[in-house]
C-alpha positions as CSV (number, residue, x, y, z in Angstrom):
1,X,73.7,70.8,72.5
2,X,72.7,74.4,71.5
3,X,71.9,77.4,73.6
4,X,69.8,80.4,73.0
5,X,70.9,82.3,76.2
6,X,73.6,84.8,75.4
7,X,76.8,83.9,77.2
8,X,80.1,85.6,76.3
9,X,83.4,83.7,76.6
10,X,86.3,86.2,76.7
11,X,90.0,86.4,77.6
12,X,92.4,89.1,78.9
13,X,95.8,89.9,77.5
14,X,98.3,91.5,79.9
15,X,100.9,91.9,77.2
16,X,103.9,92.9,79.4
17,X,103.7,89.3,80.8
18,X,103.5,87.8,77.3
19,X,106.5,89.6,75.9
20,X,108.7,89.6,79.1
21,X,110.9,86.7,77.8
22,X,109.5,86.1,74.3
23,X,110.2,88.5,71.4
24,X,106.8,89.0,69.7
25,X,106.5,89.6,66.0
26,X,103.3,90.3,64.1
27,X,103.3,86.6,63.1
28,X,103.4,85.4,66.8
29,X,100.7,87.8,67.8
30,X,98.6,86.5,64.9
31,X,99.2,83.0,66.2
32,X,97.9,84.0,69.6
33,X,94.8,85.6,68.1
34,X,94.2,82.6,65.8
35,X,94.3,80.3,68.8
36,X,91.9,82.4,70.8
37,X,89.5,82.5,67.9
38,X,89.9,78.8,67.4
39,X,89.1,78.1,71.0
40,X,85.8,80.0,70.8
41,X,86.8,83.3,72.4
42,X,84.5,86.1,71.2
43,X,85.9,89.1,73.0
44,X,89.5,90.1,73.9
45,X,90.3,92.4,76.8
46,X,93.7,94.1,76.7
47,X,95.3,95.9,79.6
48,X,96.3,99.4,78.5
49,X,99.6,101.0,79.5
50,X,101.0,104.4,78.7
51,X,104.0,104.7,76.4
52,X,106.1,105.7,79.4
53,X,105.1,102.6,81.3
54,X,106.0,100.5,78.3
55,X,109.5,101.9,78.5
56,X,109.6,100.8,82.1
57,X,108.7,97.3,81.1
58,X,111.3,97.4,78.4
59,X,114.1,98.4,80.8
60,X,113.0,96.0,83.5
61,X,114.6,93.0,81.8
62,X,117.5,94.4,79.8
63,X,119.4,91.1,79.8
64,X,116.6,89.5,77.8
65,X,115.5,92.5,75.8
66,X,112.4,90.7,74.5
67,X,110.0,93.5,75.5
68,X,112.0,96.2,73.8
69,X,112.3,94.1,70.6
70,X,108.6,93.3,70.8
71,X,107.8,97.0,70.8
72,X,110.0,97.6,67.9
73,X,108.4,94.8,66.0
74,X,104.8,95.7,66.8
75,X,104.6,99.4,67.4
76,X,101.6,99.9,69.7
77,X,100.7,96.4,70.8
78,X,97.2,97.4,71.8
79,X,96.4,98.9,68.4
80,X,97.7,95.9,66.5
81,X,95.9,93.5,68.8
82,X,92.7,95.4,68.2
83,X,93.2,95.3,64.5
84,X,93.9,91.5,64.6
85,X,90.9,90.8,66.9
86,X,88.5,92.6,64.6
87,X,89.9,90.9,61.5
88,X,89.0,87.6,63.2
89,X,85.5,88.7,64.2
90,X,86.3,89.2,67.9
91,X,85.4,92.2,69.9
92,X,88.2,94.2,71.5
93,X,88.0,96.1,74.8
94,X,90.8,98.0,76.6
95,X,91.2,97.6,80.4
96,X,92.3,100.8,82.1
97,X,93.7,100.7,85.6
98,X,93.8,104.4,86.6
99,X,95.8,103.8,89.8
100,X,98.4,101.7,87.9
101,X,101.2,104.2,87.5
102,X,104.3,102.7,89.0
103,X,105.6,99.5,90.5
104,X,105.5,99.0,94.3
105,X,109.2,98.1,94.3
106,X,112.2,100.0,95.8
107,X,115.9,99.2,96.1
108,X,118.9,100.8,97.8
109,X,120.8,103.4,95.8
110,X,123.9,101.2,95.6
111,X,122.0,98.1,94.4
112,X,122.2,97.0,90.7
113,X,118.5,97.7,90.2
114,X,118.9,101.4,90.8
115,X,122.2,102.1,89.1
116,X,121.7,104.6,86.3
117,X,117.9,104.7,86.8
118,X,115.6,107.4,88.1
119,X,113.2,106.9,90.9
120,X,111.5,108.4,94.0
121,X,112.7,108.2,97.6
122,X,111.1,105.6,99.8
123,X,111.9,103.8,103.1
124,X,114.4,101.2,102.0
125,X,115.8,102.9,99.0
126,X,114.5,104.4,95.7
127,X,111.2,103.6,94.2
128,X,111.9,102.3,90.7
129,X,109.6,101.6,87.8
130,X,107.6,104.9,88.2
131,X,105.6,106.2,85.2
132,X,107.4,109.4,83.8
133,X,104.3,111.6,84.3
134,X,104.3,110.6,88.0
135,X,108.0,111.2,88.3
136,X,107.3,114.8,87.1
137,X,104.4,115.2,89.6
138,X,105.4,113.1,92.6
139,X,103.3,115.2,95.0
140,X,100.2,114.0,93.2
141,X,100.7,110.5,94.4
142,X,98.3,109.4,97.2
143,X,99.7,110.9,100.4
144,X,99.9,109.5,103.9
145,X,98.7,111.2,107.0
146,X,101.6,113.1,108.5
147,X,100.2,114.8,111.6
148,X,100.9,111.9,114.0
149,X,104.5,111.1,113.0
150,X,106.9,112.3,115.7
151,X,109.3,115.1,114.8
152,X,113.0,114.1,114.7
153,X,112.2,110.4,114.5
154,X,115.6,109.6,112.9
155,X,117.3,110.7,116.1
156,X,115.1,108.7,118.5
157,X,116.8,105.4,119.5
158,X,115.1,102.1,119.7
159,X,115.3,101.0,123.3
160,X,113.0,98.0,123.3
161,X,111.8,95.5,120.7
162,X,108.8,93.3,121.4
163,X,108.4,90.0,119.5
164,X,104.9,88.6,119.5
165,X,104.0,85.0,118.8
166,X,100.6,84.1,117.3
167,X,99.6,81.8,120.2
168,X,100.8,80.2,123.5
169,X,103.0,77.6,122.0
170,X,106.2,77.1,124.0
171,X,109.0,79.5,123.0
172,X,112.5,78.1,122.5
173,X,114.2,81.4,121.7
174,X,116.7,82.4,124.4
175,X,119.0,85.4,124.6
176,X,121.9,83.5,123.2
177,X,119.9,82.6,120.1
178,X,119.0,86.2,119.1
179,X,121.1,88.1,116.6
180,X,120.8,91.8,115.5
181,X,121.9,92.9,112.1
182,X,121.7,96.5,110.9
183,X,122.3,98.6,107.9
184,X,122.5,102.3,107.0
185,X,120.9,101.9,103.6
186,X,119.1,98.6,103.6
187,X,121.9,96.8,101.8
188,X,124.4,94.1,103.0
189,X,123.4,94.0,106.7
190,X,126.1,93.6,109.3
191,X,125.9,91.7,112.6
192,X,126.0,94.0,115.6
193,X,127.3,93.1,119.1
194,X,124.6,94.6,121.3
195,X,123.8,94.1,125.0
196,X,120.2,93.5,126.0
197,X,117.9,91.7,128.4
198,X,115.2,89.2,127.4
199,X,112.0,88.6,129.2
200,X,109.1,86.2,128.3
201,X,105.5,86.9,129.2
202,X,102.0,86.6,127.9
203,X,99.8,89.3,126.5
204,X,96.2,89.7,125.3
205,X,95.7,90.2,121.6
206,X,93.8,93.4,121.0
207,X,92.4,92.7,117.6
208,X,91.6,89.8,115.3
209,X,94.7,89.0,113.2
210,X,94.4,87.6,109.7
211,X,97.0,86.5,107.2
212,X,97.4,87.9,103.7
213,X,94.7,85.7,102.2
214,X,92.2,86.2,105.1
215,X,92.9,83.2,107.3
216,X,92.4,83.9,111.0
217,X,95.7,83.8,112.8
218,X,94.8,85.0,116.3
219,X,91.4,86.0,117.8
220,X,90.9,89.2,119.7
221,X,91.2,88.4,123.4
222,X,93.4,85.4,122.9
223,X,96.6,85.1,125.0
224,X,99.9,85.0,123.1
225,X,103.5,84.6,124.2
226,X,105.7,87.7,124.0
227,X,109.4,88.3,124.1
228,X,110.6,91.8,125.3
229,X,114.1,92.7,124.2
230,X,115.1,95.6,126.5
231,X,118.2,97.7,127.2
232,X,118.9,98.5,123.5
233,X,120.2,101.7,122.0
234,X,119.7,101.2,118.2
235,X,120.0,104.2,116.0
236,X,120.7,102.5,112.6
237,X,117.8,103.0,110.2
238,X,117.3,99.3,109.3
239,X,117.3,96.5,111.9
240,X,117.0,92.8,111.3
241,X,116.2,90.4,114.1
242,X,117.1,86.8,113.5
243,X,118.2,83.6,115.3
244,X,121.0,81.1,115.1
245,X,118.7,78.1,114.7
246,X,119.7,75.8,111.8
247,X,116.5,73.9,111.5
248,X,114.2,74.1,108.5
249,X,111.1,74.5,110.7
250,X,110.1,76.5,113.7
251,X,107.2,77.5,115.9
252,X,107.6,81.2,116.6
253,X,105.2,82.4,113.9
254,X,103.0,85.4,113.2
255,X,102.3,87.9,110.5
256,X,105.2,90.2,109.9
257,X,103.4,93.4,111.0
258,X,102.1,91.7,114.1
259,X,105.3,90.0,115.1
260,X,107.4,93.1,115.9
261,X,107.0,96.4,117.7
262,X,109.5,99.0,118.5
263,X,109.7,101.5,121.4
264,X,111.8,104.5,122.2
265,X,112.8,106.2,125.4
266,X,110.0,106.5,128.0
267,X,108.4,103.5,126.4
268,X,107.1,105.6,123.5
269,X,105.7,103.3,120.7
270,X,107.5,104.2,117.4
271,X,105.9,104.1,114.0
272,X,107.6,101.5,111.9
273,X,107.4,99.6,108.6
274,X,108.4,96.0,108.4
275,X,110.1,93.6,106.1
276,X,111.1,89.9,106.0
277,X,112.7,87.7,103.4
278,X,109.3,87.7,101.6
279,X,108.8,90.0,98.6
280,X,106.6,90.3,95.6
281,X,109.4,90.8,93.1
282,X,112.9,89.2,93.0
283,X,112.9,86.2,95.2
284,X,114.6,84.7,97.1
285,X,116.4,87.3,99.1
286,X,119.3,87.3,101.5
287,X,119.8,90.3,103.9
288,X,123.5,89.6,104.2
289,X,124.3,90.2,100.6
290,X,121.2,92.0,99.3
291,X,118.3,94.1,100.6
292,X,114.8,93.7,102.0
293,X,111.4,94.9,100.8
294,X,109.8,97.3,103.3
295,X,106.2,98.3,103.3
296,X,105.4,96.6,100.0
297,X,102.1,94.9,100.9
298,X,103.5,91.6,102.2
299,X,103.3,92.5,105.9
300,X,100.3,90.2,106.5
301,X,102.2,87.2,105.2
302,X,103.3,84.6,107.8
303,X,106.8,84.8,109.1
304,X,108.6,82.1,111.2
305,X,111.5,83.5,113.2
306,X,113.1,80.5,115.0
307,X,114.3,78.7,111.9
308,X,117.2,78.9,109.4
309,X,117.5,82.2,107.6
310,X,119.4,80.5,104.8
311,X,116.7,78.0,103.7
312,X,116.1,78.2,100.0
313,X,112.5,77.0,100.3
314,X,109.9,78.5,102.7
315,X,108.5,75.5,104.6
316,X,105.2,77.4,105.2
317,X,104.6,77.9,101.5
318,X,105.7,74.3,100.7
319,X,103.3,72.9,103.3
320,X,100.4,74.9,101.9
321,X,101.2,74.2,98.3
322,X,101.2,77.8,97.1
323,X,103.4,80.8,97.5
324,X,102.1,83.4,100.0
325,X,104.1,86.0,98.0
326,X,101.9,85.8,94.9
327,X,99.2,83.3,96.0
328,X,100.0,81.2,93.0
329,X,100.3,77.4,93.0
330,X,103.8,76.1,93.4
331,X,105.6,74.7,90.5
332,X,109.1,73.2,90.3
333,X,110.6,76.3,88.6
334,X,108.9,78.8,91.0
335,X,111.4,80.9,93.0
336,X,110.4,81.0,96.7
337,X,110.9,83.2,99.7
338,X,112.7,82.2,102.8
339,X,111.9,82.8,106.5
340,X,114.0,83.2,109.6
341,X,114.1,87.0,110.0
342,X,111.9,89.9,110.9
343,X,113.1,93.5,110.2
344,X,111.9,97.0,110.7
345,X,112.6,100.6,109.9
346,X,111.3,103.7,111.8
347,X,108.8,106.0,110.1
348,X,106.3,105.6,107.3
349,X,106.3,106.3,103.6
350,X,105.0,109.8,102.7
351,X,103.2,108.5,99.6
352,X,102.0,105.4,98.0
353,X,104.7,104.0,95.6
354,X,103.0,105.1,92.3
355,X,99.2,105.6,92.5
356,X,98.1,109.1,91.9
357,X,95.2,110.9,93.6
358,X,91.9,111.4,91.9
359,X,91.4,114.8,93.6
360,X,93.7,116.7,91.2
361,X,92.2,118.0,88.0
362,X,95.5,117.3,86.3
363,X,95.3,113.6,87.2
364,X,91.8,113.2,85.9
365,X,92.8,115.0,82.7
366,X,95.8,112.6,82.3
367,X,93.6,109.6,82.9
368,X,91.1,110.9,80.3
369,X,93.9,111.2,77.8
370,X,94.3,107.4,78.1
371,X,90.7,107.1,76.9
372,X,91.7,109.1,73.8
373,X,94.6,106.8,73.1
374,X,92.3,103.7,73.3
375,X,89.7,105.3,71.0
376,X,92.4,106.1,68.5
377,X,93.4,102.4,68.6
378,X,89.8,101.4,67.6
379,X,88.6,99.7,70.7
380,X,84.9,98.7,71.1
381,X,84.8,99.7,74.7
382,X,86.8,100.3,77.9
383,X,86.6,98.4,81.2
384,X,87.8,100.2,84.3
385,X,89.7,98.2,86.9
386,X,90.8,99.6,90.3
387,X,93.2,96.9,91.5
388,X,96.8,97.6,90.6
389,X,100.4,97.1,91.5
390,X,101.1,100.7,92.4
391,X,99.4,101.1,95.7
392,X,100.9,98.2,97.6
393,X,101.5,99.0,101.3
394,X,101.1,97.3,104.6
395,X,99.1,100.3,105.9
396,X,96.4,101.3,103.3
397,X,94.3,103.1,106.0
398,X,96.8,105.9,106.5
399,X,96.7,107.1,102.9
400,X,94.5,109.6,101.2
401,X,95.4,112.9,102.8
402,X,96.4,115.0,99.7
403,X,95.9,118.8,99.9
404,X,92.8,119.1,97.8
405,X,91.1,116.4,99.9
406,X,92.1,118.0,103.2
407,X,90.7,121.3,102.0
408,X,87.4,119.8,100.9
409,X,87.1,117.8,104.1
410,X,87.6,120.9,106.1
411,X,85.2,122.9,104.0
412,X,82.5,120.2,104.5
413,X,83.1,119.1,108.1
414,X,85.2,121.9,109.8
415,X,88.3,119.9,110.6
416,X,91.7,119.2,108.9
417,X,92.1,115.4,109.0
418,X,95.8,115.6,108.6
419,X,96.3,116.8,112.2
420,X,92.9,116.7,113.8
421,X,90.4,114.0,114.6
422,X,88.4,112.9,111.5
423,X,85.8,110.4,110.4
424,X,87.4,107.8,108.1
425,X,84.0,107.0,106.6
426,X,83.4,110.6,105.6
427,X,86.9,110.8,104.1
428,X,86.3,107.7,102.1
429,X,83.0,109.0,100.8
430,X,84.5,112.3,99.8
431,X,87.2,110.6,97.7
432,X,84.6,108.2,96.2
433,X,82.6,111.2,95.1
434,X,85.6,112.6,93.3
435,X,86.2,109.3,91.5
436,X,82.5,109.1,90.5
437,X,82.8,112.5,88.9
438,X,85.7,111.2,86.8
439,X,83.7,108.2,85.7
440,X,80.9,110.4,84.5
441,X,83.3,112.4,82.4
442,X,84.5,109.1,80.8
443,X,81.0,107.9,80.2
444,X,80.1,111.1,78.3
445,X,83.3,110.7,76.2
446,X,82.6,107.1,75.3
447,X,78.9,107.7,74.6
448,X,79.9,110.5,72.2
449,X,82.2,108.1,70.4
450,X,79.5,105.3,70.3
451,X,81.6,103.0,72.5
452,X,80.8,100.9,75.6
453,X,81.9,101.3,79.2
454,X,82.4,98.4,81.5
455,X,83.4,98.5,85.2
456,X,85.1,96.0,87.4
457,X,83.1,95.2,90.5
458,X,85.9,93.7,92.6
459,X,83.9,91.5,94.9
460,X,87.0,90.2,96.8
461,X,88.2,93.8,97.4
462,X,85.1,96.1,97.6
463,X,84.1,94.8,101.1
464,X,85.0,95.7,104.7
465,X,86.4,92.3,105.4
466,X,88.7,92.2,102.3
467,X,91.9,90.2,102.8
468,X,95.2,92.1,102.7
469,X,96.0,90.4,99.4
470,X,93.2,92.4,97.8
471,X,93.0,95.4,100.1
472,X,96.6,96.4,99.2
473,X,95.7,96.5,95.5
474,X,93.5,99.6,95.9
475,X,94.2,102.9,97.6
476,X,92.9,103.0,101.2
477,X,90.5,105.5,102.5
478,X,88.3,105.6,99.4
479,X,84.9,104.1,98.9
480,X,84.2,102.8,95.4
481,X,80.5,103.3,94.9
482,X,79.9,100.3,92.6
483,X,76.2,100.3,93.4
484,X,75.9,103.9,92.4
485,X,77.9,103.2,89.2
486,X,75.4,100.6,88.1
487,X,72.3,102.5,89.2
488,X,73.4,105.7,87.4
489,X,73.9,103.7,84.2
490,X,77.7,104.3,84.1
491,X,78.3,100.7,83.3
492,X,77.1,98.9,80.2
493,X,78.4,95.7,81.7
494,X,80.2,94.6,84.9
495,X,83.2,92.3,85.5
496,X,83.1,90.4,88.8
497,X,86.9,90.2,89.3
498,X,88.1,87.0,90.9
499,X,91.8,86.5,91.9
500,X,92.1,84.1,94.8
501,X,88.5,83.0,94.8
502,X,87.2,80.1,92.7
503,X,84.1,80.9,90.6
504,X,81.8,78.8,92.8
505,X,82.8,80.9,95.8
506,X,82.1,84.1,93.9
507,X,78.6,82.8,92.9
508,X,77.9,81.9,96.6
509,X,79.1,85.2,98.0
510,X,76.4,87.5,99.3
511,X,78.0,90.7,98.0
512,X,78.6,89.1,94.6
513,X,75.0,88.0,94.4
514,X,74.0,91.6,95.2
515,X,76.2,92.9,92.5
516,X,74.7,90.5,90.0
517,X,71.2,91.6,91.0
518,X,72.1,95.2,90.7
519,X,73.5,94.6,87.2
520,X,70.4,92.7,86.2
521,X,68.2,95.5,87.5
522,X,69.7,97.9,84.9
523,X,70.1,95.3,82.2
524,X,73.9,95.3,82.4
525,X,75.5,92.0,81.6
526,X,77.8,90.6,84.3
527,X,80.7,88.2,83.8
528,X,83.1,86.4,86.1
529,X,86.8,86.7,85.6
530,X,88.9,83.7,86.6
531,X,92.7,83.2,86.4
532,X,94.0,80.5,84.1
533,X,97.1,80.1,86.2
534,X,95.3,77.9,88.8
535,X,95.4,75.0,86.4
536,X,96.8,73.9,83.0
537,X,94.2,71.2,82.6
538,X,91.6,72.1,80.0
539,X,89.0,69.9,81.6
540,X,89.3,71.8,84.9
541,X,88.7,75.1,83.1
542,X,86.0,73.6,81.0
543,X,84.2,72.4,84.2
544,X,84.5,75.8,85.8
545,X,83.2,77.5,82.7
546,X,80.3,75.1,82.4
547,X,79.4,75.4,86.1
548,X,79.2,79.2,85.7
549,X,77.2,79.0,82.6
550,X,74.7,76.5,84.0
551,X,74.3,78.6,87.2
552,X,72.4,81.0,85.1
553,X,73.6,83.8,87.3
554,X,75.9,85.7,85.0
555,X,76.3,86.4,81.3
556,X,79.9,85.6,80.6
557,X,83.3,84.2,81.6
558,X,86.7,85.8,81.2
559,X,89.8,83.6,81.1
560,X,92.6,85.6,82.7
561,X,95.2,85.8,81.2
562,X,96.7,84.6,77.9
563,X,100.3,84.4,79.3
564,X,99.2,81.5,81.4
565,X,98.0,79.5,78.3
566,X,101.4,78.8,76.9
567,X,105.1,78.5,77.9
568,X,105.9,82.2,78.2
569,X,109.6,81.6,78.7
570,X,110.6,80.2,75.4
571,X,109.3,79.4,71.9
572,X,109.2,75.9,70.4
573,X,111.7,74.5,68.0
574,X,109.5,75.7,65.2
575,X,109.6,79.3,66.5
576,X,106.0,79.3,67.6
577,X,104.2,79.7,70.9
578,X,103.9,76.4,72.8
579,X,100.4,76.2,74.2
580,X,100.1,73.8,77.1
581,X,98.8,70.4,75.8
582,X,95.1,70.0,76.2
583,X,94.4,73.4,77.8
584,X,92.9,75.2,74.9
585,X,91.5,72.0,73.5
586,X,89.6,71.4,76.7
587,X,88.2,74.9,76.7
588,X,87.2,74.7,73.0
589,X,85.5,71.4,73.4
590,X,83.4,72.7,76.3
591,X,82.5,75.9,74.5
592,X,81.3,73.8,71.5
593,X,79.4,71.3,73.8
594,X,77.5,74.2,75.4
595,X,76.7,75.8,72.0
596,X,78.6,79.0,72.8
597,X,81.0,79.0,69.8
C-alpha cells in the first residue's frame, strides 16, 4: 500500500535515560541511529539540557559512572546526535523545556544523597540536583504566596490531628492502634509516647476529591468518616501517623493531602505539607531508617493507613497493575512504594524546587542562550515543551508570586496579590503574557537562522480539569495561551503531548480536537506523542500508529522515547544495545505497509 498524504513518524531521545546505566560510545550511538533509520523514523527529537544539568546527571549515579563516561566519549551528545541523524537522512529537532532547571527531590542534610553536595533549603531537607545557574539565582525560582502564612509557625504546637477517610466504610482504627513517630530533620523517625483522645464522627466533604490520575475519590457533599486525635502537644517539625496493623490490606484510604489536617491552639488550621511512603525517586522508603518526600507532587496519590507499614509491595498499585508513583505499567523488576503511614510538616515551601520565573529578564536571556547552543549544534528546529520535573508540588495554585509579577499586577489592578485579595485568573493571564513575549523573541531568532519552531500543546495539562499527574508538571498560576501561539504564527508545527492518555483518547478529546482544528487553520502540522513504555509489543505500537494515521486527524506520530525500545540497564554479550524482540520490527513493518517509509 502506498500513501500520498504526508505523515511523519518520529521519535524522541531523552538521553540521560539512555546513558544512566549504559556507557555510550560513538559506535553505540550510531547503532541507535541506524536502528531508528531502519525502522522508518524520519525525524529525531532530542531533549536539550545545559552543561550544568548534565553534570547533575553525571553525579546522580556515581556508583555506575555510565553518564560521566558517556559524556567523555561523546562530547556534547546533542551535537553528535544531530550530526549522525543528518548523515542518515533524518531531520533533527531539539526539545527545550524552559522550566526544567532542577529536580523535585530533596533529602535531609545527614542523608547520603546530600553529603558533599550543594543544594537549596526545602521542607524535608536540601533540594538537590539544581542547575548551577539556578543555584546562583535561587530567588528567581517561582515563588509561593507568603502573605497568609502565620508568623512564628515553628513555635506553634499541633494540638489536634484530623484523619479523614474517603467514604463511610467502617473504621477499625482505635486509640491503641495509633502510633506517632517524629523527627527533627526528616530522618530516622523515632516513636513518641504521647497522650491523646480519639473521637470518630462523620463530616461532609466540601469539594470533589480526585486521585493523581483524575479518578473521582469522593464527591462534594458526600459524608465521610473522620477521626479526631485531640489533646496533643507536638512541636517536632516532622510527624508520622501510623498504626500497628500487620495486614497487607486495609480500608482507611484517601489521597494523602485529603487524609490529614493539623490544628493549633484555639483550633487554628495550620498550613502543612504532606508525605507518605510514596515518592517519585528512590523507592521503596522506610521512615524508621530513612526519610520521606514532602510536597513533591505525589500528595494526590492514594494512601492506606490501616495496613502494615513494612510491606514491600503497595497492594493498591498491585491491584491496579501500575505504579501510582510514575503511572507506569508494573514489571517484575519495578521498585514499588509501600503504604501504612501518613506524615506532615508545618509550613510551605517558599519556592518551587527548580523552575525559574519567566518575569525576570535574566531568566529569559538565559533561556534564549539555550537556543544559541542548539543552533550551534546544527538543529533543524526547536520544539518547546512546558511539562518538566522541576515544578513538582502538591499545591501548584499557591505559586507565581515573584516580585516583578507582584509589581505588574499592582500596576494593572491596584492590589498586591501577595497579601491582598487578588484574581487568580488575572494573575495567570499576566504571567502568560510574559511567556508569550519570550516565545516571540525565540521565533524571531529562529526565523533569522532559517530554522523551524514547534510547540507542545499539552492537551492533558492545558485544561482546567487536568489531573494532578499533569498539573504538577507545569508551574501553577500561569495560563499558557496555546491558541494565541498558533494564531500568531509562532508555531510551524504542534506536538499533542500524551503521557497517560492513549492516542484514541486524545483524538476523541474535545480540547485536542480544537487544537488540531486551530493548527489546521494556520497550516501547522500536528502530531501525537505517545510513550513507548506502555508496551514492548511491536504490533501494539503498529496498531496505534496505524489508527492515528487512518484517523486523518493529524500529520505525524512521535514514539516517546528511545530508552524504552531496548534494555537500558545492560548491553548484550556482543557489547551492543539489546532492542526488545519484535518491537522495532513491528513498527517498521507497519510503517512499510502504510507506505510511510
